[in-house]
C-alpha positions as CSV (number, residue, x, y, z in Angstrom):
1,M,-17.1,-29.9,38.9
2,I,-14.8,-27.6,36.7
3,G,-15.7,-27.5,33.1
4,P,-13.3,-27.6,30.4
5,V,-13.3,-23.9,29.4
6,Q,-12.9,-22.9,33.0
7,L,-10.0,-25.4,33.3
8,I,-8.3,-24.1,30.3
9,R,-8.6,-20.4,31.6
10,A,-7.3,-21.4,35.1
11,V,-4.4,-23.3,33.6
12,A,-3.5,-20.4,31.1
13,G,-3.9,-18.0,34.0
14,L,-6.1,-15.5,32.0
15,T,-9.3,-13.5,32.8
16,Q,-12.4,-14.4,30.8
17,R,-11.8,-11.3,28.6
18,E,-8.1,-12.5,27.8
19,L,-9.3,-15.9,26.9
20,A,-12.1,-14.6,24.8
21,D,-9.8,-12.4,22.9
22,A,-7.1,-15.1,22.3
23,A,-10.0,-17.6,21.1
24,K,-11.7,-14.9,19.1
25,T,-14.9,-15.0,20.8
26,S,-16.7,-12.8,23.4
27,Q,-16.3,-12.7,27.1
28,P,-20.0,-13.2,27.5
29,T,-19.6,-16.6,25.6
30,V,-16.7,-17.6,27.7
31,A,-18.7,-16.6,31.0
32,A,-21.7,-18.8,29.5
33,Y,-19.5,-21.7,29.0
34,E,-18.0,-21.5,32.4
35,S,-21.4,-21.1,34.2
36,G,-23.0,-24.0,32.2
37,T,-25.7,-21.8,30.5
38,K,-24.0,-22.7,27.1
39,S,-22.2,-26.0,26.4
40,P,-19.2,-25.9,23.9
41,N,-18.9,-28.8,21.6
42,W,-15.6,-30.7,21.6
43,R,-14.2,-28.7,18.5
44,T,-14.9,-25.4,20.4
45,V,-13.0,-26.8,23.5
46,E,-10.0,-27.8,21.2
47,R,-10.1,-24.4,19.5
48,I,-10.1,-22.5,22.8
49,A,-7.3,-24.6,24.2
50,G,-5.3,-24.2,21.0
51,S,-5.8,-20.4,21.3
52,V,-3.6,-20.3,24.3
53,G,-1.1,-22.9,23.3
54,L,-2.7,-26.0,25.1
55,A,-3.7,-29.4,23.6
56,C,-7.0,-30.8,24.7
57,H,-7.6,-34.6,24.7
58,P,-10.8,-36.3,25.5
59,T,-10.5,-38.8,28.3
60,V,-12.6,-41.7,29.3
61,G,-13.0,-42.6,32.9
62,A,-13.9,-41.4,36.3
63,A,-14.3,-37.7,36.8
64,L,-11.7,-35.8,38.6
65,T,-12.1,-35.4,42.4
66,R,-12.1,-32.1,44.1
67,D,-8.6,-32.7,45.2
68,Q,-7.4,-33.8,41.6
69,E,-9.0,-30.8,40.3
70,R,-7.2,-28.6,42.8
71,S,-3.9,-30.4,41.9
72,L,-4.6,-29.5,38.2
73,F,-5.1,-25.8,39.2
74,L,-1.8,-25.8,41.2
75,H,0.0,-27.5,38.4
76,G,-1.4,-25.0,36.0
77,A,0.3,-22.3,38.0
78,V,3.5,-24.3,38.1
79,A,3.3,-24.5,34.2
80,R,3.3,-20.7,34.1
81,E,6.3,-20.6,36.1
82,L,8.0,-23.2,34.0
83,R,7.2,-21.2,30.9
84,A,8.7,-18.1,32.7
85,R,11.7,-19.6,34.3
86,R,12.5,-23.0,32.8
87,T,15.9,-23.6,34.0
88,E,15.2,-22.9,37.6
89,V,12.0,-24.8,37.7
90,I,13.7,-27.9,36.2
91,E,16.5,-27.6,38.7
92,I,14.0,-27.4,41.6
93,A,12.3,-30.5,40.2
94,R,15.4,-32.5,39.7
95,R,16.6,-31.9,43.4
96,N,13.1,-32.8,44.6
97,I,13.2,-36.0,42.6
98,S,16.7,-36.9,44.2
99,R,15.2,-36.2,47.7
100,M,12.0,-38.1,47.0
101,R,13.7,-41.1,46.0
102,S,15.4,-41.5,49.5
103,V,12.0,-41.2,51.3
104,N,9.6,-42.8,48.9
105,P,11.1,-45.8,47.3
106,H,7.8,-47.1,46.2
107,A,7.3,-44.2,43.8
108,W,10.5,-45.1,41.8
109,R,8.5,-45.8,38.6
110,L,6.8,-42.4,38.6
111,L,9.9,-40.5,39.6
112,N,11.6,-42.2,36.7
113,D,8.9,-41.0,34.5
114,W,9.3,-37.4,35.9
115,E,13.0,-37.5,35.2
116,R,12.3,-38.6,31.5
117,I,9.7,-36.0,31.2
118,L,11.9,-33.2,32.3
119,H,14.2,-33.7,29.4
120,G,11.4,-32.9,27.0
121,S,10.3,-29.6,25.7
122,T,8.4,-27.1,27.8
123,S,5.3,-27.8,26.1
124,Q,5.7,-31.6,26.5
125,I,6.4,-31.2,30.3
126,V,3.2,-29.0,30.5
127,A,1.3,-31.6,28.6
128,C,2.3,-34.3,31.1
129,M,1.9,-32.2,34.1
130,L,-1.7,-31.3,33.1
131,D,-2.6,-34.5,31.7
132,P,-6.3,-35.2,33.2
133,G,-5.9,-38.9,32.5
134,E,-5.0,-41.7,34.9
135,H,-1.2,-41.3,34.3
136,G,-1.3,-37.6,34.8
137,R,-3.3,-38.2,38.0
138,D,-0.7,-40.7,39.3
139,L,2.3,-38.3,38.4
140,R,0.8,-35.3,40.1
141,Q,0.6,-37.5,43.3
142,V,4.4,-37.5,43.4
143,S,5.0,-34.0,41.8
144,P,8.5,-32.8,42.0
145,F,7.4,-29.2,41.8
146,A,7.4,-28.4,45.4
147,G,8.9,-25.0,46.2
148,V,8.2,-23.7,42.7
149,L,5.3,-21.6,43.8
150,T,5.7,-19.0,46.6
151,P,3.2,-19.2,49.4
152,A,1.5,-16.2,48.2
153,Q,1.0,-17.8,44.7
154,R,-0.3,-21.0,46.4
155,V,-2.9,-18.9,48.3
156,A,-3.8,-17.2,45.2
157,V,-4.2,-20.6,43.4
158,Y,-6.5,-21.9,46.3
159,S,-8.5,-18.9,46.3
160,S,-9.0,-19.0,42.5
161,F,-9.9,-22.7,42.8
162,R,-12.4,-22.0,45.6
163,S,-14.2,-19.5,43.6
164,A,-14.1,-21.6,40.4
165,V,-15.8,-24.6,42.1
């Protein structure tokens, strides 16, 4: 299972050193949190997330499966692309929603949610995209972001995920 600090770092797309610098801590501390030799308290996790512009909310429920964790990693990469080229990523997502409606009529509720979400700010979209809760998990099952990442980017995310788990 991926710990919160490792997930924050993966979503932010940073090295341990970069995350440590942003959070005003040391790289060995970040490494210790990720390896499990140290356990950050919730305030520390919130502070680290906030240092890279992410919000962190506790969730109660079943732990994420490996596939769900991988989906979060992928959406972290999509979030970085959204921040870098918002207009293009939103357009890709809207085209995909339109296409998905015709082939998956049972997903109308979640596709409507995505349409509404895409009208929000970048940070609101990212928060929904990376929500570890049940609704976030459901949204990622019908993600409209296919085609945002290049094949090479996807391979890099999968490689990063395998080394993180």
